[in-house]
N, CA, C, O and the ligand as a Tripos MOL2 file, in Angstrom:
@<TRIPOS>MOLECULE
protein
  253   251    64     0     0
PROTEIN
NO_CHARGES

@<TRIPOS>ATOM
      1 N         154.6950  -12.0620  139.1780 N.3       1 MET1
      2 CA        154.1140  -11.1090  138.2300 C.3       1 MET1
      3 C         152.7510  -10.6570  138.7350 C.2       1 MET1
      4 O         151.9720  -11.4560  139.2540 O.2       1 MET1
      5 N         152.4800   -9.3990  138.5790 N.am      2 ASP2
      6 CA        151.1950   -8.8750  139.0330 C.3       2 ASP2
      7 C         150.3990   -8.3050  137.8520 C.2       2 ASP2
      8 O         149.6070   -7.3760  138.0080 O.2       2 ASP2
      9 N         150.6230   -8.8700  136.7070 N.am      3 GLU3
     10 CA        149.9720   -8.3760  135.5020 C.3       3 GLU3
     11 C         148.4860   -8.6860  135.5430 C.2       3 GLU3
     12 O         148.0850   -9.7860  135.9230 O.2       3 GLU3
     13 N         147.6840   -7.7290  135.1560 N.am      4 LYS4
     14 CA        146.2340   -7.9360  135.1560 C.3       4 LYS4
     15 C         145.7790   -8.4720  133.8050 C.2       4 LYS4
     16 O         145.6760   -7.7380  132.8230 O.2       4 LYS4
     17 N         145.5150   -9.7520  133.7870 N.am      5 GLN5
     18 CA        144.9890  -10.3480  132.5680 C.3       5 GLN5
     19 C         143.4740  -10.3250  132.6590 C.2       5 GLN5
     20 O         142.9240  -10.5830  133.7300 O.2       5 GLN5
     21 N         142.7940  -10.0280  131.5850 N.am      6 ASN6
     22 CA        141.3360   -9.9880  131.6750 C.3       6 ASN6
     23 C         140.6320  -10.8320  130.6250 C.2       6 ASN6
     24 O         139.4110  -10.7610  130.4870 O.2       6 ASN6
     25 N         141.3830  -11.6190  129.8930 N.am      7 ALA7
     26 CA        140.7570  -12.5430  128.9520 C.3       7 ALA7
     27 C         141.6240  -13.7890  128.8570 C.2       7 ALA7
     28 O         142.8510  -13.7060  128.8190 O.2       7 ALA7
     29 N         140.9740  -14.9330  128.8190 N.am      8 TRP8
     30 CA        141.6920  -16.1900  128.7860 C.3       8 TRP8
     31 C         141.1470  -17.0810  127.6860 C.2       8 TRP8
     32 O         139.9490  -17.0850  127.4000 O.2       8 TRP8
     33 N         142.0400  -17.8290  127.0810 N.am      9 HIS9
     34 CA        141.6310  -18.7300  126.0110 C.3       9 HIS9
     35 C         141.3630  -20.1160  126.5770 C.2       9 HIS9
     36 O         141.8610  -20.4700  127.6460 O.2       9 HIS9
     37 N         140.5620  -20.9040  125.8400 N.am     10 PRO10
     38 CA        140.3190  -22.2860  126.2720 C.3      10 PRO10
     39 C         141.6350  -23.0150  126.5180 C.2      10 PRO10
     40 O         142.5730  -22.9230  125.7260 O.2      10 PRO10
     41 N         141.6830  -23.7440  127.6350 N.am     11 GLY11
     42 CA        142.8930  -24.4940  127.9510 C.3      11 GLY11
     43 C         143.8070  -23.7610  128.9110 C.2      11 GLY11
     44 O         144.7040  -24.3660  129.4980 O.2      11 GLY11
     45 N         143.5900  -22.4580  129.0790 N.am     12 GLU12
     46 CA        144.3990  -21.7220  130.0470 C.3      12 GLU12
     47 C         143.8690  -21.9640  131.4550 C.2      12 GLU12
     48 O         142.7220  -22.3720  131.6360 O.2      12 GLU12
     49 N         144.7000  -21.7120  132.4290 N.am     13 ILE13
     50 CA        144.3350  -22.0040  133.8110 C.3      13 ILE13
     51 C         143.4790  -20.8900  134.4100 C.2      13 ILE13
     52 O         143.7730  -19.7030  134.2680 O.2      13 ILE13
     53 N         142.4050  -21.3180  135.0860 N.am     14 VAL14
     54 CA        141.4790  -20.3770  135.7180 C.3      14 VAL14
     55 C         142.1600  -19.7080  136.9130 C.2      14 VAL14
     56 O         142.5790  -20.3940  137.8460 O.2      14 VAL14
     57 N         142.2770  -18.3670  136.8950 N.am     15 PRO15
     58 CA        142.9810  -17.6520  137.9630 C.3      15 PRO15
     59 C         142.1360  -17.4470  139.2180 C.2      15 PRO15
     60 O         142.6510  -17.4950  140.3350 O.2      15 PRO15
     61 N         140.8490  -17.2190  139.0300 N.am     16 VAL16
     62 CA        139.9380  -17.0240  140.1610 C.3      16 VAL16
     63 C         138.5990  -17.6570  139.8290 C.2      16 VAL16
     64 O         138.1990  -17.7120  138.6670 O.2      16 VAL16
     65 N         137.9000  -18.1410  140.8700 N.am     17 SER17
     66 CA        136.5800  -18.7030  140.6460 C.3      17 SER17
     67 C         135.5870  -17.5900  140.3810 C.2      17 SER17
     68 O         135.7630  -16.4660  140.8500 O.2      17 SER17
     69 N         134.5410  -17.9050  139.6270 N.am     18 GLY18
     70 CA        133.5460  -16.9000  139.3140 C.3      18 GLY18
     71 C         132.8180  -17.2390  138.0380 C.2      18 GLY18
     72 O         132.8820  -18.3650  137.5450 O.2      18 GLY18
     73 N         132.1260  -16.2520  137.5120 N.am     19 ILE19
     74 CA        131.3870  -16.4440  136.2720 C.3      19 ILE19
     75 C         132.1290  -15.7370  135.1490 C.2      19 ILE19
     76 O         132.4910  -14.5650  135.2530 O.2      19 ILE19
     77 N         132.3420  -16.4740  134.0890 N.am     20 TYR20
     78 CA        133.0500  -15.9320  132.9420 C.3      20 TYR20
     79 C         132.1120  -15.8000  131.7600 C.2      20 TYR20
     80 O         131.1830  -16.5930  131.6090 O.2      20 TYR20
     81 N         132.3470  -14.8140  130.9300 N.am     21 ALA21
     82 CA        131.5420  -14.6080  129.7350 C.3      21 ALA21
     83 C         132.4500  -14.6340  128.5180 C.2      21 ALA21
     84 O         133.5990  -14.1930  128.5690 O.2      21 ALA21
     85 N         131.9130  -15.1590  127.4220 N.am     22 CYS22
     86 CA        132.6930  -15.1820  126.1940 C.3      22 CYS22
     87 C         132.6980  -13.7980  125.5590 C.2      22 CYS22
     88 O         132.0080  -12.8890  126.0210 O.2      22 CYS22
     89 N         133.4680  -13.6510  124.5170 N.am     23 ASP23
     90 CA        133.5840  -12.3340  123.8910 C.3      23 ASP23
     91 C         132.8630  -12.2450  122.5450 C.2      23 ASP23
     92 O         133.1390  -11.3530  121.7430 O.2      23 ASP23
     93 N         131.9330  -13.1810  122.3030 N.am     24 CYS24
     94 CA        131.2400  -13.1450  121.0100 C.3      24 CYS24
     95 C         130.0300  -12.2200  121.0340 C.2      24 CYS24
     96 O         129.4950  -11.8530  119.9870 O.2      24 CYS24
     97 N         129.6030  -11.8460  122.2420 N.am     25 GLY25
     98 CA        128.4860  -10.9300  122.3280 C.3      25 GLY25
     99 C         127.1270  -11.6000  122.4220 C.2      25 GLY25
    100 O         126.1070  -10.9150  122.5010 O.2      25 GLY25
    101 N         127.0940  -12.9230  122.4150 N.am     26 ARG26
    102 CA        125.8140  -13.6280  122.4940 C.3      26 ARG26
    103 C         125.4620  -14.0430  123.9170 C.2      26 ARG26
    104 O         124.4300  -14.6700  124.1520 O.2      26 ARG26
    105 N         126.3120  -13.6940  124.8460 N.am     27 GLY27
    106 CA        125.9830  -13.9520  126.2390 C.3      27 GLY27
    107 C         126.2530  -15.3510  126.7330 C.2      27 GLY27
    108 O         125.6180  -15.8020  127.6850 O.2      27 GLY27
    109 N         127.1800  -16.0460  126.1100 N.am     28 HIS28
    110 CA        127.5530  -17.3570  126.6320 C.3      28 HIS28
    111 C         128.2870  -17.1730  127.9570 C.2      28 HIS28
    112 O         129.0890  -16.2540  128.1210 O.2      28 HIS28
    113 N         127.9960  -18.0650  128.8920 N.am     29 HIS29
    114 CA        128.6310  -17.9650  130.1940 C.3      29 HIS29
    115 C         129.2150  -19.2900  130.6130 C.2      29 HIS29
    116 O         128.8210  -20.3450  130.1170 O.2      29 HIS29
    117 N         130.1330  -19.2270  131.5060 N.am     30 TRP30
    118 CA        130.6800  -20.4230  132.1110 C.3      30 TRP30
    119 C         131.0910  -20.0410  133.5190 C.2      30 TRP30
    120 O         131.7080  -18.9970  133.7310 O.2      30 TRP30
    121 N         130.7520  -20.8820  134.4800 N.am     31 SER31
    122 CA        131.1050  -20.5440  135.8560 C.3      31 SER31
    123 C         131.8650  -21.6960  136.4940 C.2      31 SER31
    124 O         131.6760  -22.8630  136.1520 O.2      31 SER31
    125 N         132.7140  -21.3370  137.4140 N.am     32 THR32
    126 CA        133.4780  -22.3430  138.1330 C.3      32 THR32
    127 C         133.7280  -21.8990  139.5550 C.2      32 THR32
    128 O         133.8570  -20.7070  139.8330 O.2      32 THR32
    129 N         133.7940  -22.8380  140.4280 N.am     33 ASP33
    130 CA        134.1330  -22.5470  141.8170 C.3      33 ASP33
    131 C         135.5620  -22.9620  142.1210 C.2      33 ASP33
    132 O         136.0400  -22.8380  143.2480 O.2      33 ASP33
    133 N         136.2150  -23.4450  141.1110 N.am     34 VAL34
    134 CA        137.5350  -24.0180  141.3540 C.3      34 VAL34
    135 C         138.5880  -23.3380  140.4980 C.2      34 VAL34
    136 O         138.6560  -23.5520  139.2880 O.2      34 VAL34
    137 N         139.4000  -22.5240  141.1360 N.am     35 LYS35
    138 CA        140.5100  -21.9560  140.3840 C.3      35 LYS35
    139 C         141.5760  -23.0160  140.2110 C.2      35 LYS35
    140 O         141.7070  -23.9270  141.0290 O.2      35 LYS35
    141 N         142.3340  -22.8900  139.1400 N.am     36 GLY36
    142 CA        143.3370  -23.9000  138.8500 C.3      36 GLY36
    143 C         142.8680  -24.8880  137.7940 C.2      36 GLY36
    144 O         143.6730  -25.6080  137.2050 O.2      36 GLY36
    145 N         141.5430  -24.9190  137.5560 N.am     37 HIS37
    146 CA        141.0420  -25.7100  136.4310 C.3      37 HIS37
    147 C         141.3980  -24.9930  135.1460 C.2      37 HIS37
    148 O         141.9470  -23.8910  135.1630 O.2      37 HIS37
    149 N         141.0790  -25.6330  134.0330 N.am     38 ARG38
    150 CA        141.3520  -24.9810  132.7520 C.3      38 ARG38
    151 C         140.0540  -24.5440  132.0860 C.2      38 ARG38
    152 O         139.0140  -25.1850  132.2370 O.2      38 ARG38
    153 N         140.1360  -23.4650  131.3620 N.am     39 PHE39
    154 CA        138.9520  -22.9740  130.6710 C.3      39 PHE39
    155 C         138.5080  -23.9830  129.6200 C.2      39 PHE39
    156 O         139.3350  -24.6170  128.9640 O.2      39 PHE39
    157 N         137.1720  -24.1270  129.4640 N.am     40 PRO40
    158 CA        136.6310  -25.0800  128.5030 C.3      40 PRO40
    159 C         136.7020  -24.5040  127.0880 C.2      40 PRO40
    160 O         136.9490  -23.3110  126.9080 O.2      40 PRO40
    161 N         136.4860  -25.3520  126.0960 N.am     41 PRO41
    162 CA        136.3860  -24.8320  124.7210 C.3      41 PRO41
    163 C         135.1940  -23.8810  124.6280 C.2      41 PRO41
    164 O         134.2720  -23.9600  125.4400 O.2      41 PRO41
    165 N         135.2080  -23.0060  123.6690 N.am     42 MET42
    166 CA        134.0630  -22.1280  123.4700 C.3      42 MET42
    167 C         132.8650  -22.9840  123.0640 C.2      42 MET42
    168 O         133.0350  -24.0330  122.4410 O.2      42 MET42
    169 N         131.6380  -22.5350  123.4180 N.am     43 PRO43
    170 CA        130.4500  -23.2970  123.0220 C.3      43 PRO43
    171 C         130.3980  -23.4650  121.5120 C.2      43 PRO43
    172 O         130.9810  -22.6790  120.7660 O.2      43 PRO43
    173 N         129.6900  -24.5020  121.0710 N.am     44 GLY44
    174 CA        129.6740  -24.8420  119.6420 C.3      44 GLY44
    175 C         129.1810  -23.7360  118.7350 C.2      44 GLY44
    176 O         129.6500  -23.6060  117.6040 O.2      44 GLY44
    177 N         128.2300  -22.9280  119.2200 N.am     45 ASP45
    178 CA        127.6960  -21.8700  118.3680 C.3      45 ASP45
    179 C         128.3270  -20.5240  118.6830 C.2      45 ASP45
    180 O         127.7920  -19.4750  118.3250 O.2      45 ASP45
    181 N         129.4470  -20.5640  119.3430 N.am     46 CYS46
    182 CA        130.1110  -19.3400  119.7610 C.3      46 CYS46
    183 C         131.1830  -18.9420  118.7640 C.2      46 CYS46
    184 O         131.9810  -19.7710  118.3260 O.2      46 CYS46
    185 N         131.1930  -17.6730  118.4110 N.am     47 THR47
    186 CA        132.1980  -17.1890  117.4720 C.3      47 THR47
    187 C         133.3200  -16.4470  118.1810 C.2      47 THR47
    188 O         134.2430  -15.9320  117.5490 O.2      47 THR47
    189 N         133.2230  -16.4010  119.5120 N.am     48 GLY48
    190 CA        134.2650  -15.7270  120.2700 C.3      48 GLY48
    191 C         135.4830  -16.6130  120.4160 C.2      48 GLY48
    192 O         135.4950  -17.7580  119.9620 O.2      48 GLY48
    193 N         136.5070  -16.0750  121.0530 N.am     49 GLU49
    194 CA        137.7010  -16.8910  121.2370 C.3      49 GLU49
    195 C         138.3340  -16.7760  122.6120 C.2      49 GLU49
    196 O         139.3840  -17.3660  122.8640 O.2      49 GLU49
    197 N         137.7090  -16.0280  123.4970 N.am     50 SER50
    198 CA        138.2740  -15.9680  124.8380 C.3      50 SER50
    199 C         137.1780  -15.7290  125.8790 C.2      50 SER50
    200 O         136.0780  -15.2770  125.5640 O.2      50 SER50
    201 N         137.5140  -16.0450  127.1140 N.am     51 TRP51
    202 CA        136.6270  -15.8410  128.2520 C.3      51 TRP51
    203 C         137.1270  -14.6630  129.0710 C.2      51 TRP51
    204 O         138.3330  -14.4690  129.2260 O.2      51 TRP51
    205 N         136.1880  -13.8740  129.5970 N.am     52 SER52
    206 CA        136.5910  -12.8100  130.5080 C.3      52 SER52
    207 C         135.7740  -12.9030  131.7880 C.2      52 SER52
    208 O         134.6350  -13.3680  131.7820 O.2      52 SER52
    209 N         136.3690  -12.4570  132.8740 N.am     53 LEU53
    210 CA        135.7140  -12.5690  134.1720 C.3      53 LEU53
    211 C         134.5540  -11.5920  134.2770 C.2      53 LEU53
    212 O         134.6990  -10.3930  134.0360 O.2      53 LEU53
    213 N         133.4140  -12.1300  134.6370 N.am     54 ARG54
    214 CA        132.2310  -11.2710  134.7510 C.3      54 ARG54
    215 C         131.9090  -11.0110  136.2260 C.2      54 ARG54
    216 O         131.7200   -9.8660  136.6370 O.2      54 ARG54
    217 N         131.8510  -12.0700  137.0000 N.am     55 THR55
    218 CA        131.5470  -11.9250  138.4120 C.3      55 THR55
    219 C         132.4790  -12.8120  139.2070 C.2      55 THR55
    220 O         132.5300  -14.0260  139.0110 O.2      55 THR55
    221 N         133.2060  -12.1930  140.0970 N.am     56 GLN56
    222 CA        134.1300  -12.9530  140.9130 C.3      56 GLN56
    223 C         133.3490  -13.5850  142.0490 C.2      56 GLN56
    224 O         132.5940  -12.9040  142.7430 O.2      56 GLN56
    225 N         133.5270  -14.8910  142.2420 N.am     57 ALA57
    226 CA        132.7570  -15.6080  143.2520 C.3      57 ALA57
    227 C         133.1870  -15.2400  144.6620 C.2      57 ALA57
    228 O         132.3560  -15.0930  145.5580 O.2      57 ALA57
    229 N         134.4700  -15.0970  144.8470 N.am     58 HIS58
    230 CA        134.9890  -14.8050  146.1840 C.3      58 HIS58
    231 C         135.9790  -13.6540  146.0710 C.2      58 HIS58
    232 O         137.1920  -13.8610  146.0330 O.2      58 HIS58
    233 N         135.4480  -12.4470  146.0180 N.am     59 PRO59
    234 CA        136.3320  -11.2860  145.8490 C.3      59 PRO59
    235 C         137.4230  -11.2290  146.9200 C.2      59 PRO59
    236 O         137.1830  -11.4700  148.1040 O.2      59 PRO59
    237 N         138.5920  -10.9100  146.4680 N.am     60 GLU60
    238 CA        139.6850  -10.7810  147.4160 C.3      60 GLU60
    239 C         139.5600   -9.4390  148.1300 C.2      60 GLU60
    240 O         139.3740   -8.4000  147.4970 O.2      60 GLU60
    241 N         139.6620   -9.4750  149.4140 N.am     61 VAL61
    242 CA        139.5350   -8.2530  150.1940 C.3      61 VAL61
    243 C         140.8830   -7.5360  150.2110 C.2      61 VAL61
    244 O         141.8950   -8.1040  150.6230 O.2      61 VAL61
    245 N         140.8850   -6.2860  149.7590 N.am     62 PRO62
    246 CA        142.1450   -5.5310  149.7910 C.3      62 PRO62
    247 C         142.6410   -5.3740  151.2250 C.2      62 PRO62
    248 O         141.8580   -5.1740  152.1530 O.2      62 PRO62
    249 N         143.9180   -5.4670  151.3780 N.am     63 THR63
    250 CA        144.4580   -5.3410  152.7240 C.3      63 THR63
    251 C         145.2080   -4.0260  152.8770 C.2      63 THR63
    252 O         145.7370   -3.7380  153.9500 O.2      63 THR63
    253 ZN        129.8950  -16.9090  122.7710 Zn       64 ZN64
@<TRIPOS>BOND
     1     1     2 1
     2     2     3 1
     3     3     4 2
     4     3     5 am
     5     5     6 1
     6     6     7 1
     7     7     8 2
     8     7     9 am
     9     9    10 1
    10    10    11 1
    11    11    12 2
    12    11    13 am
    13    13    14 1
    14    14    15 1
    15    15    16 2
    16    15    17 am
    17    17    18 1
    18    18    19 1
    19    19    20 2
    20    19    21 am
    21    21    22 1
    22    22    23 1
    23    23    24 2
    24    23    25 am
    25    25    26 1
    26    26    27 1
    27    27    28 2
    28    27    29 am
    29    29    30 1
    30    30    31 1
    31    31    32 2
    32    31    33 am
    33    33    34 1
    34    34    35 1
    35    35    36 2
    36    35    37 am
    37    37    38 1
    38    38    39 1
    39    39    40 2
    40    39    41 am
    41    41    42 1
    42    42    43 1
    43    43    44 2
    44    43    45 am
    45    45    46 1
    46    46    47 1
    47    47    48 2
    48    47    49 am
    49    49    50 1
    50    50    51 1
    51    51    52 2
    52    51    53 am
    53    53    54 1
    54    54    55 1
    55    55    56 2
    56    55    57 am
    57    57    58 1
    58    58    59 1
    59    59    60 2
    60    59    61 am
    61    61    62 1
    62    62    63 1
    63    63    64 2
    64    63    65 am
    65    65    66 1
    66    66    67 1
    67    67    68 2
    68    67    69 am
    69    69    70 1
    70    70    71 1
    71    71    72 2
    72    71    73 am
    73    73    74 1
    74    74    75 1
    75    75    76 2
    76    75    77 am
    77    77    78 1
    78    78    79 1
    79    79    80 2
    80    79    81 am
    81    81    82 1
    82    82    83 1
    83    83    84 2
    84    83    85 am
    85    85    86 1
    86    86    87 1
    87    87    88 2
    88    87    89 am
    89    89    90 1
    90    90    91 1
    91    91    92 2
    92    91    93 am
    93    93    94 1
    94    94    95 1
    95    95    96 2
    96    95    97 am
    97    97    98 1
    98    98    99 1
    99    99   100 2
   100    99   101 am
   101   101   102 1
   102   102   103 1
   103   103   104 2
   104   103   105 am
   105   105   106 1
   106   106   107 1
   107   107   108 2
   108   107   109 am
   109   109   110 1
   110   110   111 1
   111   111   112 2
   112   111   113 am
   113   113   114 1
   114   114   115 1
   115   115   116 2
   116   115   117 am
   117   117   118 1
   118   118   119 1
   119   119   120 2
   120   119   121 am
   121   121   122 1
   122   122   123 1
   123   123   124 2
   124   123   125 am
   125   125   126 1
   126   126   127 1
   127   127   128 2
   128   127   129 am
   129   129   130 1
   130   130   131 1
   131   131   132 2
   132   131   133 am
   133   133   134 1
   134   134   135 1
   135   135   136 2
   136   135   137 am
   137   137   138 1
   138   138   139 1
   139   139   140 2
   140   139   141 am
   141   141   142 1
   142   142   143 1
   143   143   144 2
   144   143   145 am
   145   145   146 1
   146   146   147 1
   147   147   148 2
   148   147   149 am
   149   149   150 1
   150   150   151 1
   151   151   152 2
   152   151   153 am
   153   153   154 1
   154   154   155 1
   155   155   156 2
   156   155   157 am
   157   157   158 1
   158   158   159 1
   159   159   160 2
   160   159   161 am
   161   161   162 1
   162   162   163 1
   163   163   164 2
   164   163   165 am
   165   165   166 1
   166   166   167 1
   167   167   168 2
   168   167   169 am
   169   169   170 1
   170   170   171 1
   171   171   172 2
   172   171   173 am
   173   173   174 1
   174   174   175 1
   175   175   176 2
   176   175   177 am
   177   177   178 1
   178   178   179 1
   179   179   180 2
   180   179   181 am
   181   181   182 1
   182   182   183 1
   183   183   184 2
   184   183   185 am
   185   185   186 1
   186   186   187 1
   187   187   188 2
   188   187   189 am
   189   189   190 1
   190   190   191 1
   191   191   192 2
   192   191   193 am
   193   193   194 1
   194   194   195 1
   195   195   196 2
   196   195   197 am
   197   197   198 1
   198   198   199 1
   199   199   200 2
   200   199   201 am
   201   201   202 1
   202   202   203 1
   203   203   204 2
   204   203   205 am
   205   205   206 1
   206   206   207 1
   207   207   208 2
   208   207   209 am
   209   209   210 1
   210   210   211 1
   211   211   212 2
   212   211   213 am
   213   213   214 1
   214   214   215 1
   215   215   216 2
   216   215   217 am
   217   217   218 1
   218   218   219 1
   219   219   220 2
   220   219   221 am
   221   221   222 1
   222   222   223 1
   223   223   224 2
   224   223   225 am
   225   225   226 1
   226   226   227 1
   227   227   228 2
   228   227   229 am
   229   229   230 1
   230   230   231 1
   231   231   232 2
   232   231   233 am
   233   233   234 1
   234   234   235 1
   235   235   236 2
   236   235   237 am
   237   237   238 1
   238   238   239 1
   239   239   240 2
   240   239   241 am
   241   241   242 1
   242   242   243 1
   243   243   244 2
   244   243   245 am
   245   245   246 1
   246   246   247 1
   247   247   248 2
   248   247   249 am
   249   249   250 1
   250   250   251 1
   251   251   252 2
@<TRIPOS>SUBSTRUCTURE
     1 MET1         2 RESIDUE 1 A MET
     2 ASP2         6 RESIDUE 1 A ASP
     3 GLU3        10 RESIDUE 1 A GLU
     4 LYS4        14 RESIDUE 1 A LYS
     5 GLN5        18 RESIDUE 1 A GLN
     6 ASN6        22 RESIDUE 1 A ASN
     7 ALA7        26 RESIDUE 1 A ALA
     8 TRP8        30 RESIDUE 1 A TRP
     9 HIS9        34 RESIDUE 1 A HIS
    10 PRO10       38 RESIDUE 1 A PRO
    11 GLY11       42 RESIDUE 1 A GLY
    12 GLU12       46 RESIDUE 1 A GLU
    13 ILE13       50 RESIDUE 1 A ILE
    14 VAL14       54 RESIDUE 1 A VAL
    15 PRO15       58 RESIDUE 1 A PRO
    16 VAL16       62 RESIDUE 1 A VAL
    17 SER17       66 RESIDUE 1 A SER
    18 GLY18       70 RESIDUE 1 A GLY
    19 ILE19       74 RESIDUE 1 A ILE
    20 TYR20       78 RESIDUE 1 A TYR
    21 ALA21       82 RESIDUE 1 A ALA
    22 CYS22       86 RESIDUE 1 A CYS
    23 ASP23       90 RESIDUE 1 A ASP
    24 CYS24       94 RESIDUE 1 A CYS
    25 GLY25       98 RESIDUE 1 A GLY
    26 ARG26      102 RESIDUE 1 A ARG
    27 GLY27      106 RESIDUE 1 A GLY
    28 HIS28      110 RESIDUE 1 A HIS
    29 HIS29      114 RESIDUE 1 A HIS
    30 TRP30      118 RESIDUE 1 A TRP
    31 SER31      122 RESIDUE 1 A SER
    32 THR32      126 RESIDUE 1 A THR
    33 ASP33      130 RESIDUE 1 A ASP
    34 VAL34      134 RESIDUE 1 A VAL
    35 LYS35      138 RESIDUE 1 A LYS
    36 GLY36      142 RESIDUE 1 A GLY
    37 HIS37      146 RESIDUE 1 A HIS
    38 ARG38      150 RESIDUE 1 A ARG
    39 PHE39      154 RESIDUE 1 A PHE
    40 PRO40      158 RESIDUE 1 A PRO
    41 PRO41      162 RESIDUE 1 A PRO
    42 MET42      166 RESIDUE 1 A MET
    43 PRO43      170 RESIDUE 1 A PRO
    44 GLY44      174 RESIDUE 1 A GLY
    45 ASP45      178 RESIDUE 1 A ASP
    46 CYS46      182 RESIDUE 1 A CYS
    47 THR47      186 RESIDUE 1 A THR
    48 GLY48      190 RESIDUE 1 A GLY
    49 GLU49      194 RESIDUE 1 A GLU
    50 SER50      198 RESIDUE 1 A SER
    51 TRP51      202 RESIDUE 1 A TRP
    52 SER52      206 RESIDUE 1 A SER
    53 LEU53      210 RESIDUE 1 A LEU
    54 ARG54      214 RESIDUE 1 A ARG
    55 THR55      218 RESIDUE 1 A THR
    56 GLN56      222 RESIDUE 1 A GLN
    57 ALA57      226 RESIDUE 1 A ALA
    58 HIS58      230 RESIDUE 1 A HIS
    59 PRO59      234 RESIDUE 1 A PRO
    60 GLU60      238 RESIDUE 1 A GLU
    61 VAL61      242 RESIDUE 1 A VAL
    62 PRO62      246 RESIDUE 1 A PRO
    63 THR63      250 RESIDUE 1 A THR
    64 ZN64       253 GROUP 0 **** ****
């Protein structure tokens, strides 16, 4: 599947390493260098419910 997902819920598998931002608008961030890990729970004061990719750590070079 080549579907472009752009938001992930806690517990889902990290597709690419990078910096993720929550969707609550308060600027919570989470970063990882390891794809294949699972997204953490939202921060305690966060009202959002998903993470979206903000900065990809190792951009894939188009071929
Ligand atoms: Zn938040």
